C-alpha positions, 0 to 999 in steps of 0.5 A: 505619522512620520510617513504621512508627513514625509509623503506630504513633503514629497507631494509639496516637492512634486507641486514645486518642481511641476511649477518650475520645470517646463516639461513637468505637469501635475493637475492637482494637489491630490494627484501630487500626493498620489505621485509621491505615494507611487514613487515611494512604492516604486522606489521601495520595490522596483528600484532595488531589482533594477539596480541589481539587474544592471549592476554591471552597466552601473559599474561601467558607468561609475554609477551614472546609469542610476540616473537612467533607472530613476528616470525609468521610475519616473516614467512608470509613475507617469504612465500610472497616474493620469494627471501627471506628465513628464515630457522626455528623458531629459526632463525625467532626469532633471526631475529625479535629480531635483526631487531627490535633492529637495526631498533630502533637504526637507527630510533632513530638516524633519529629522532634526526636530 
């Protein structure tokens, strides 16, 4: 039940960011939910592999390369899902930063209950 609630909150964040950011679009609420599921799966499976493979670069850049890894994951979700699009690297980085920020805030509110 908690997983479904977290996915719904993530979908809400995706819809909100699509309305705020000019380079991000999502076609429907169902597409936003699918984006939330795909991002959760990619972050669970692919992100740890990318972090380990790029560890030297991440250390050299003092962790800033993790922003590029997050943007890559956003672009992968963009390529998997038809109704979701992100225009350019800058928008992908901004989307991933804001998505993580809002997701953290909403999850912390959820954990207080």
